[in-house]
C-alpha positions in Angstrom: 12.9 -33.9 31.5 12.8 -30.6 33.6 14.4 -27.3 32.6 17.5 -28.4 34.3 20.5 -28.7 31.9 22.5 -32.0 31.4 26.1 -31.2 32.3 28.8 -33.0 30.3 32.6 -33.4 30.2 34.5 -34.4 27.1 37.8 -36.3 27.3 40.0 -37.0 24.2 43.6 -36.4 23.6 43.0 -34.9 20.2 41.9 -31.2 20.4 40.0 -31.5 17.0 38.0 -34.4 18.3 37.0 -32.5 21.3 36.0 -29.4 19.3 34.0 -31.5 16.8 32.2 -33.4 19.6 31.5 -30.1 21.4 30.1 -28.4 18.4 27.6 -31.2 17.8 26.6 -31.5 21.4 25.9 -27.8 21.6 23.3 -28.2 18.9 21.3 -30.6 21.1 18.8 -29.1 23.5 19.5 -29.1 27.3 23.2 -30.1 26.9 26.0 -27.9 28.3 29.6 -28.6 28.3 31.3 -27.8 31.5 34.7 -29.3 31.2 37.3 -30.8 28.8 40.3 -32.9 29.4 43.0 -34.5 27.3 44.2 -37.4 29.6 42.8 -39.8 32.2 44.2 -38.0 35.2 42.5 -34.8 34.2 39.3 -36.5 33.5 39.2 -38.0 37.0 39.9 -34.6 38.6 37.3 -32.8 36.5 34.6 -35.4 37.4 35.4 -35.2 41.0 35.4 -31.4 41.1 32.4 -30.7 38.7 30.3 -33.9 39.1 28.9 -33.9 35.5 25.8 -35.8 34.6 27.5 -37.5 31.6 31.2 -38.2 30.6 32.1 -38.5 27.0 35.5 -40.3 26.9 37.9 -41.7 24.3 39.6 -45.0 25.2 43.0 -44.2 24.0 44.4 -41.6 26.3 47.7 -40.7 27.7 48.4 -42.3 31.1 45.2 -43.9 32.3 43.0 -45.3 29.5 39.3 -44.5 29.2 38.4 -47.9 30.7 40.7 -47.2 33.7 39.1 -43.8 34.2 35.7 -45.4 34.4 37.0 -48.1 36.9 38.4 -45.3 39.1 35.2 -43.3 39.0 33.0 -46.3 39.9 34.5 -46.1 43.3 34.1 -42.4 43.6 31.9 -40.0 41.7 30.2 -41.9 38.8 28.6 -39.9 36.0 26.8 -41.7 33.1 29.5 -42.7 30.6 29.5 -42.6 26.9 32.5 -44.1 25.1 33.5 -42.3 21.9 36.2 -44.3 20.1 37.6 -45.2 16.7 37.9 -48.9 17.9 34.9 -51.2 18.2 36.6 -54.2 19.9 36.4 -52.6 23.4 32.6 -52.2 23.4 31.9 -55.4 25.4 34.3 -54.4 28.1 32.9 -50.9 28.2 29.4 -52.1 28.6 30.6 -54.5 31.4 31.7 -51.3 33.3 28.2 -49.8 32.9 28.9 -47.4 29.9 25.4 -46.2 28.7 26.6 -46.1 25.0 29.5 -46.7 22.7 29.9 -44.4 19.7 32.3 -45.0 16.9 34.2 -41.9 15.6 33.3 -39.7 13.9 30.2 -39.1 15.8 27.3 -37.5 13.8 24.6 -35.3 15.2 21.8 -37.9 14.6 23.9 -40.6 16.6 24.5 -38.1 19.4 20.9 -37.2 19.7 20.0 -40.9 20.2 22.6 -41.2 22.8 21.3 -38.2 24.6 17.8 -39.6 24.6 19.3 -42.6 26.5 21.0 -40.2 28.9 17.8 -38.3 29.6 15.8 -41.5 30.1 18.4 -42.8 32.6 19.4 -39.5 34.1 15.8 -38.2 35.1 15.1 -40.9 37.9 18.7 -41.2 38.9 19.2 -37.4 39.2 15.9 -37.0 41.0 16.8 -39.7 43.6 20.3 -38.4 43.9 19.3 -34.8 44.5 16.5 -36.0 46.9 19.2 -38.0 48.9 21.5 -35.1 49.0 18.8 -32.8 50.3 17.7 -35.3 53.0 21.2 -35.9 54.0 21.9 -32.1 54.4 18.6 -31.7 56.3 19.4 -34.8 58.5 22.9 -33.3 59.3 21.4 -29.9 60.4 18.4 -31.3 62.1 19.8 -34.5 63.8 17.1 -36.7 62.2 17.5 -39.9 60.4 17.0 -39.9 56.6 14.3 -42.6 57.0 12.4 -40.2 59.3 12.7 -37.4 56.7 11.6 -39.7 53.9 8.5 -40.7 56.0 7.7 -36.9 56.5 8.0 -36.4 52.7 5.3 -39.1 52.1 3.0 -37.1 54.5 3.2 -33.5 53.3 0.4 -32.4 55.6 2.6 -33.3 58.7 5.0 -30.7 60.2 8.7 -31.2 59.6 10.0 -33.6 62.2 12.6 -32.5 64.8 14.5 -34.2 67.5 13.6 -31.3 69.7 10.7 -31.7 72.1 7.4 -30.3 70.8 5.7 -30.7 74.2 6.7 -31.4 77.8 4.9 -34.0 79.8 4.6 -32.6 83.3 3.4 -34.4 86.3 1.3 -32.2 88.6 0.8 -32.3 92.3 -2.5 -34.1 91.8 -0.4 -36.9 90.1 -1.9 -36.0 86.7 0.2 -35.8 83.6 -0.2 -32.5 81.6 1.0 -32.0 78.0 2.4 -28.5 77.6 3.3 -27.4 74.0 6.7 -25.8 74.0 5.4 -23.0 71.8 3.2 -22.0 74.8 6.0 -21.7 77.1 6.9 -18.0 77.8 10.0 -18.4 79.9 11.7 -20.9 82.2 13.7 -20.2 85.4 15.8 -22.5 87.5 16.0 -23.3 91.1 18.6 -26.0 91.8 17.5 -29.1 90.0 13.9 -27.8 89.5 12.7 -25.7 86.7 9.7 -23.3 86.9 7.9 -23.4 83.5 5.7 -20.3 82.8 2.8 -20.4 80.4 0.1 -17.8 79.8 -2.4 -19.9 81.9 -0.3 -21.9 84.4 3.1 -22.3 86.0 4.6 -25.8 86.3 7.4 -27.2 88.5 9.6 -29.9 86.9 12.6 -31.8 88.2 15.2 -31.4 85.6 18.5 -29.5 85.3 18.7 -26.4 83.2 21.6 -28.0 81.1 19.4 -31.1 80.2 16.3 -29.1 79.4 18.2 -26.7 77.3 19.4 -29.5 75.0 15.9 -30.8 74.5 14.5 -27.4 73.4 15.0 -25.8 70.0 17.6 -23.1 70.4 16.1 -21.2 67.5 13.0 -20.7 69.9 14.6 -20.7 73.4 17.6 -18.5 74.4 19.4 -18.3 77.6 19.4 -14.8 79.0 20.8 -15.6 82.4 22.5 -18.5 83.9 19.1 -19.5 85.5 16.7 -18.2 82.8 15.5 -19.4 79.4 13.1 -17.3 77.3 10.9 -18.1 74.3 12.1 -15.5 71.9 8.7 -15.5 70.1 7.1 -14.3 73.3 9.3 -11.1 73.5 7.4 -7.9 72.9 10.0 -5.3 73.4 13.6 -4.9 74.4 15.1 -2.0 76.7 18.8 -1.4 76.8 20.4 -1.0 80.1 23.8 0.0 81.3 26.8 -2.4 81.3 25.6 -4.2 78.1 22.5 -5.6 79.9 18.9 -5.5 78.6 15.3 -6.0 79.8 12.8 -8.0 77.9 9.2 -7.2 77.9 7.1 -10.2 77.4 3.7 -8.7 78.2 1.4 -8.6 81.2 3.9 -6.2 82.9 6.5 -9.0 83.1 10.1 -8.1 82.4 13.1 -10.3 82.3 16.7 -9.2 82.6 19.3 -10.2 80.1 22.7 -10.4 81.9 25.7 -9.1 80.1 27.1 -12.6 79.8 24.2 -13.6 77.6 23.9 -10.3 75.6 24.1 -12.3 72.4 20.6 -13.5 72.9 19.4 -9.9 72.2 20.9 -10.1 68.7 19.2 -13.5 68.1 15.9 -12.0 69.2 16.4 -9.1 66.8 17.3 -11.4 63.9 14.0 -13.2 64.2 12.1 -9.8 64.0 14.1 -8.4 61.2 12.1 -7.4 58.0 
């Protein structure tokens, strides 16, 4: 088990029962009570909002019963479930609904410690996989990559983080040779109709592609539009000079200056963000 606390919600219609269970659980290491409820509807709402690791629930509740609460949660946000009841006859039905344990009232500390060992053994792999999935899902949503691609990357930690943006351009030269140009080496790109002139430190290349299409294939955290016909690699910018009318001039070295039109002045802020300390 890691240093992460196990979060729990207690549901019982008897305040004294909640208080007694809470006091005993607080004496068990790594357990923290994050919510209490006195009926089934409150229990479902708490679990949906707080997403606890484990739910301690009585069977006899006002409104929805404890078993009905479990049935509802199985189709939504399902924590590990521990039934705490004065009645033993519902145990089989509870285990059929995947309850991890069934404790008869009054629950003593020793019995609760046994239950928490079960929770820990079940929660560790479950939680690890769940948190991994949530992180991959969030990364997939922001990067546009499939979860399967990200899982493959996790299995090869020496590989760079995958991206759906181009990492290199394949350019066909006048000599019918295909040249592979890493996008990080591109200094700036300017347009002439349906052709793009791609400038690197060593060479310039002409490519037949529209600015709009090329812009979607390049990482916008690296390339910014500074004019309707110009994209610049912001990592190549060495200095910025302010001009009149909310315009600017970018110095990209070798006495090369690119003008930022006022319609694209937000690009300057983006460049400054990348250089902020």
